[in-house]
NUPAKE-290241 format. One record per residue (C-alpha): x negated, y negated, z negated. Coordinates in nm, 3 decimals. Layout:
BEGIN
<<X; Y; Z>>
...
***
This chain:
BEGIN
<<0.000; 0.000; 0.000>>
<<-0.290; -0.239; -0.057>>
<<-0.351; -0.268; 0.318>>
<<0.006; -0.386; 0.389>>
<<0.058; -0.608; 0.080>>
<<-0.055; -0.955; 0.184>>
<<0.020; -1.118; -0.150>>
<<0.210; -1.041; -0.469>>
<<0.273; -1.291; -0.747>>
<<0.515; -1.382; -1.026>>
<<0.649; -1.739; -1.034>>
<<0.780; -1.882; -1.362>>
<<0.912; -2.239; -1.392>>
<<0.784; -2.309; -1.042>>
<<0.426; -2.205; -1.120>>
<<0.231; -1.899; -1.019>>
<<0.138; -1.684; -1.317>>
<<-0.085; -1.385; -1.366>>
<<0.103; -1.059; -1.380>>
<<0.049; -0.684; -1.361>>
<<-0.143; -0.559; -1.059>>
<<0.127; -0.301; -0.987>>
<<0.428; -0.465; -0.825>>
<<0.668; -0.227; -1.002>>
<<0.547; -0.351; -1.341>>
<<0.547; -0.709; -1.210>>
<<0.912; -0.675; -1.105>>
<<1.007; -0.539; -1.447>>
<<0.830; -0.832; -1.613>>
<<1.005; -1.086; -1.389>>
<<1.346; -0.934; -1.459>>
<<1.279; -0.913; -1.830>>
<<1.184; -1.281; -1.860>>
<<1.501; -1.401; -1.689>>
<<1.344; -1.725; -1.563>>
<<1.089; -1.579; -1.320>>
<<1.084; -1.400; -0.989>>
<<0.843; -1.184; -0.793>>
<<0.737; -1.265; -0.438>>
<<0.572; -0.984; -0.245>>
<<0.463; -1.017; 0.117>>
<<0.414; -0.716; 0.346>>
<<0.266; -0.690; 0.695>>
<<0.396; -0.421; 0.931>>
<<0.456; -0.146; 0.672>>
<<0.528; 0.208; 0.782>>
<<0.833; 0.398; 0.661>>
<<0.627; 0.589; 0.408>>
<<0.458; 0.274; 0.279>>
<<0.795; 0.100; 0.245>>
<<0.960; 0.382; 0.049>>
<<0.827; 0.267; -0.288>>
<<0.936; -0.092; -0.225>>
<<1.280; 0.030; -0.125>>
<<1.327; 0.237; -0.438>>
<<1.186; -0.023; -0.679>>
<<1.379; -0.320; -0.541>>
<<1.698; -0.127; -0.460>>
<<1.709; -0.243; -0.098>>
<<1.995; -0.131; 0.122>>
<<1.896; 0.150; 0.364>>
<<2.044; -0.028; 0.664>>
<<1.839; -0.339; 0.591>>
<<1.530; -0.123; 0.540>>
<<1.586; 0.042; 0.875>>
<<1.611; -0.298; 1.043>>
<<1.296; -0.418; 0.867>>
<<1.099; -0.118; 0.989>>
<<1.229; -0.114; 1.349>>
<<1.139; -0.481; 1.405>>
<<1.356; -0.531; 1.712>>
<<1.638; -0.735; 1.560>>
<<1.822; -1.051; 1.648>>
<<1.815; -1.332; 1.391>>
<<2.091; -1.260; 1.141>>
<<2.200; -1.277; 0.777>>
<<2.336; -0.968; 0.603>>
<<2.490; -0.969; 0.254>>
<<2.456; -0.652; 0.046>>
<<2.548; -0.574; -0.313>>
<<2.198; -0.621; -0.452>>
<<2.030; -0.849; -0.202>>
<<2.044; -1.080; 0.098>>
<<1.870; -0.984; 0.419>>
<<1.761; -1.260; 0.660>>
<<1.592; -1.194; 0.995>>
<<1.388; -1.471; 1.157>>
<<1.183; -1.468; 1.476>>
<<0.873; -1.690; 1.456>>
<<0.745; -1.808; 1.794>>
<<0.389; -1.836; 1.918>>
<<0.325; -2.033; 2.238>>
<<0.005; -1.998; 2.440>>
<<0.001; -2.315; 2.651>>
<<-0.297; -2.195; 2.858>>
<<-0.130; -1.870; 2.962>>
<<0.218; -2.026; 2.947>>
<<0.360; -1.736; 2.744>>
<<0.604; -1.730; 2.454>>
<<0.555; -1.447; 2.205>>
<<0.815; -1.374; 1.937>>
<<0.730; -1.203; 1.611>>
<<0.972; -1.091; 1.342>>
<<1.005; -1.199; 0.982>>
<<1.245; -1.032; 0.740>>
<<1.331; -1.185; 0.402>>
<<1.496; -0.985; 0.123>>
<<1.630; -1.199; -0.162>>
<<1.760; -1.055; -0.487>>
<<1.823; -1.168; -0.842>>
<<1.455; -1.180; -0.940>>
<<1.258; -1.103; -0.629>>
<<1.172; -1.202; -0.273>>
<<1.029; -0.948; -0.028>>
<<0.898; -1.076; 0.305>>
<<0.811; -0.833; 0.584>>
<<0.619; -0.964; 0.882>>
<<0.573; -0.809; 1.226>>
<<0.358; -0.963; 1.499>>
<<0.093; -1.233; 1.502>>
<<0.310; -1.539; 1.441>>
<<0.266; -1.598; 1.067>>
<<0.392; -1.908; 0.887>>
<<0.394; -1.742; 0.546>>
<<0.041; -1.822; 0.431>>
<<0.096; -2.195; 0.478>>
<<0.445; -2.171; 0.327>>
<<0.320; -2.007; 0.009>>
<<0.042; -2.265; -0.027>>
<<0.285; -2.555; 0.016>>
<<0.536; -2.411; -0.226>>
<<0.275; -2.350; -0.493>>
<<0.192; -2.722; -0.475>>
<<0.561; -2.811; -0.525>>
<<0.676; -2.645; -0.849>>
<<0.993; -2.856; -0.852>>
<<1.104; -2.664; -0.540>>
<<0.998; -2.322; -0.667>>
<<1.204; -2.379; -0.980>>
<<1.513; -2.299; -0.770>>
<<1.399; -1.937; -0.760>>
<<1.405; -1.695; -0.465>>
<<1.633; -1.928; -0.269>>
<<1.348; -2.180; -0.249>>
<<1.132; -1.923; -0.072>>
<<1.407; -1.840; 0.178>>
<<1.457; -2.210; 0.248>>
<<1.084; -2.282; 0.285>>
<<1.032; -1.987; 0.521>>
<<1.334; -2.085; 0.733>>
<<1.224; -2.448; 0.741>>
<<0.870; -2.356; 0.851>>
<<0.996; -2.130; 1.131>>
<<1.246; -2.387; 1.262>>
<<0.996; -2.675; 1.240>>
<<0.754; -2.470; 1.451>>
<<1.038; -2.421; 1.700>>
<<1.038; -2.800; 1.745>>
<<0.664; -2.799; 1.814>>
<<0.704; -2.518; 2.069>>
<<0.995; -2.699; 2.235>>
<<0.784; -3.015; 2.269>>
<<0.495; -2.815; 2.418>>
<<0.730; -2.645; 2.666>>
<<0.875; -2.982; 2.762>>
<<0.526; -3.117; 2.829>>
<<0.443; -2.823; 3.056>>
<<0.779; -2.864; 3.228>>
<<0.700; -3.226; 3.309>>
<<0.377; -3.113; 3.475>>
<<0.564; -2.853; 3.677>>
<<0.827; -3.111; 3.772>>
<<0.558; -3.352; 3.893>>
<<0.408; -3.076; 4.105>>
<<0.741; -2.983; 4.263>>
<<0.825; -3.341; 4.357>>
<<0.476; -3.421; 4.483>>
<<0.445; -3.509; 4.856>>
<<0.354; -3.151; 4.946>>
<<0.622; -3.014; 4.714>>
<<0.399; -2.740; 4.575>>
<<0.374; -2.569; 4.912>>
<<0.159; -2.259; 4.922>>
<<0.114; -2.239; 4.542>>
<<0.388; -1.986; 4.456>>
<<0.573; -2.264; 4.281>>
<<0.903; -2.076; 4.285>>
<<0.741; -1.782; 4.107>>
<<0.591; -2.012; 3.845>>
<<0.926; -2.181; 3.785>>
<<1.096; -1.844; 3.744>>
<<0.824; -1.723; 3.506>>
<<0.863; -2.044; 3.302>>
<<1.238; -1.987; 3.293>>
<<1.177; -1.638; 3.153>>
<<0.962; -1.782; 2.874>>
<<1.236; -2.033; 2.789>>
<<1.486; -1.747; 2.779>>
<<1.260; -1.559; 2.537>>
<<1.250; -1.871; 2.321>>
<<1.627; -1.899; 2.343>>
<<1.672; -1.543; 2.215>>
<<1.494; -1.646; 1.897>>
<<1.664; -1.979; 1.832>>
<<2.022; -1.930; 1.952>>
<<2.142; -1.648; 1.723>>
<<1.990; -1.818; 1.416>>
<<2.255; -2.089; 1.416>>
<<2.526; -1.874; 1.257>>
<<2.309; -1.755; 0.961>>
<<2.200; -2.111; 0.886>>
<<2.561; -2.230; 0.893>>
<<2.657; -1.957; 0.644>>
<<2.376; -2.058; 0.410>>
<<2.504; -2.416; 0.403>>
<<2.843; -2.304; 0.273>>
<<2.963; -2.159; -0.054>>
<<3.019; -1.796; -0.138>>
<<2.682; -1.654; -0.034>>
<<2.537; -1.458; -0.330>>
<<2.181; -1.505; -0.456>>
<<2.173; -1.858; -0.308>>
<<2.124; -2.148; -0.548>>
<<2.408; -2.401; -0.532>>
<<2.167; -2.694; -0.506>>
<<2.002; -2.552; -0.196>>
<<2.291; -2.622; 0.044>>
<<2.166; -2.969; 0.150>>
<<1.825; -2.818; 0.226>>
<<1.972; -2.543; 0.442>>
<<2.190; -2.807; 0.608>>
<<1.873; -2.992; 0.702>>
<<1.728; -2.673; 0.852>>
<<2.054; -2.618; 1.041>>
<<2.037; -2.973; 1.182>>
<<1.681; -2.916; 1.302>>
<<1.786; -2.587; 1.457>>
<<2.070; -2.760; 1.640>>
<<1.817; -3.003; 1.788>>
<<1.601; -2.711; 1.897>>
<<1.893; -2.533; 2.063>>
<<1.996; -2.851; 2.244>>
<<1.636; -2.895; 2.358>>
<<1.622; -2.537; 2.485>>
<<1.951; -2.582; 2.670>>
<<1.810; -2.894; 2.833>>
<<1.492; -2.709; 2.934>>
<<1.694; -2.429; 3.090>>
<<1.913; -2.672; 3.287>>
<<1.612; -2.870; 3.406>>
<<1.438; -2.554; 3.522>>
<<1.746; -2.449; 3.717>>
<<1.764; -2.795; 3.879>>
<<1.392; -2.794; 3.958>>
<<1.415; -2.448; 4.114>>
<<1.713; -2.557; 4.325>>
<<1.530; -2.873; 4.432>>
<<1.219; -2.674; 4.522>>
<<1.419; -2.426; 4.729>>
<<1.596; -2.713; 4.904>>
<<1.259; -2.874; 4.979>>
<<1.132; -2.546; 5.118>>
<<1.441; -2.521; 5.340>>
<<1.393; -2.877; 5.469>>
<<1.024; -2.811; 5.532>>
<<1.104; -2.492; 5.723>>
<<1.360; -2.681; 5.933>>
<<1.095; -2.944; 6.013>>
<<0.850; -2.672; 6.110>>
<<1.109; -2.504; 6.330>>
<<1.187; -2.835; 6.505>>
<<0.817; -2.889; 6.575>>
<<0.779; -2.537; 6.706>>
<<1.087; -2.579; 6.921>>
<<0.958; -2.909; 7.059>>
<<0.619; -2.764; 7.152>>
<<0.786; -2.457; 7.299>>
<<1.010; -2.680; 7.514>>
<<0.708; -2.872; 7.644>>
<<0.523; -2.548; 7.716>>
<<0.826; -2.408; 7.900>>
<<0.809; -2.673; 8.175>>
<<0.462; -2.587; 8.316>>
<<0.537; -2.220; 8.258>>
<<0.851; -2.245; 8.470>>
<<0.678; -2.439; 8.749>>
<<0.379; -2.206; 8.749>>
<<0.618; -1.912; 8.759>>
<<0.790; -2.050; 9.068>>
<<0.462; -2.094; 9.252>>
<<0.342; -1.755; 9.139>>
<<0.618; -1.566; 9.327>>
<<0.404; -1.541; 9.649>>
<<0.677; -1.641; 9.892>>
<<0.543; -1.706; 10.241>>
<<0.766; -2.000; 10.330>>
<<0.683; -2.263; 10.065>>
<<0.599; -2.576; 10.269>>
<<0.418; -2.764; 9.991>>
<<0.162; -2.486; 9.959>>
<<0.007; -2.594; 10.287>>
<<0.002; -2.964; 10.198>>
<<-0.321; -3.118; 10.068>>
<<-0.127; -3.301; 9.794>>
<<0.055; -2.984; 9.681>>
<<-0.173; -2.883; 9.394>>
<<-0.230; -3.231; 9.246>>
<<0.136; -3.313; 9.298>>
<<0.254; -3.010; 9.102>>
<<0.001; -3.076; 8.823>>
<<0.111; -3.438; 8.806>>
<<0.473; -3.326; 8.788>>
<<0.392; -3.095; 8.499>>
<<0.203; -3.369; 8.314>>
<<0.478; -3.623; 8.374>>
<<0.755; -3.400; 8.247>>
<<0.551; -3.303; 7.939>>
<<0.478; -3.671; 7.867>>
<<0.846; -3.760; 7.890>>
<<0.944; -3.471; 7.659>>
<<0.670; -3.559; 7.410>>
<<0.784; -3.919; 7.391>>
<<1.146; -3.816; 7.351>>
<<1.070; -3.567; 7.071>>
<<0.849; -3.823; 6.899>>
<<1.131; -4.077; 6.892>>
<<1.367; -3.823; 6.738>>
<<1.116; -3.732; 6.470>>
<<1.062; -3.376; 6.585>>
<<0.688; -3.426; 6.619>>
***
């Protein structure tokens, strides 16, 4: 268990205190004191490693199954002995342009908080450090940890949304440049960007309902004074979701504009090809007539025949070129 336990501590009156090394004894001490709680953080535990935590904390088997599978949508489940909150932290690699979602499960009970992390995105270390510097927040008990974790995840959503918007502006500038991103697989890049936004949306969209529930009454194990704080998190999440919706709409518009530009450019190319083909058809037709080897073609025996035919070809081509140029085909 030592390899999966990131941190384990007892908090009393908002301050971290020394406790037993074994988390089972630490939980008993926290429950016995009545004014303390235990916070234990785990990283990608296996089923066998999680068995002891399950039995000691009395976690619901369905919630345990979700915590171990790590392929859940953001949600809030209420059980008899605990709350179970699923969050999806986001990590954005602006160089590769990829959005990676981790998973963060929070179990909250009467005297304990258990956090289970999957993936590389990890806001918990910074959250614990900030909370330990704010004992007035930790005094609210396990609810303070749930709020701080939710707030950190949602605030990082805002940072990711801003980074995505910055990259989108660069892509938009490229699409509406004079060459319109021709020959750079711009459509593929727009579609790939849209997929990353959709991955981001899967993490932020479903979280709205759990945050709304936490702002209301009737949710067990949630401190009454924490509702304004969860309301603030919910407001930030609403901003994120609106931002993501705007990104998705802009990407759809940019893709449509790019495809329209490609269609216009192809039409221009076809007009140019058609114009050159029309000019090439005139000498081809005349040369074809004089290549039929008829015996009775009077102009063949005239000294002006060859230069006259060449001049005719050049004159017709010049007239066609000027006409196409006026119409903008060339």
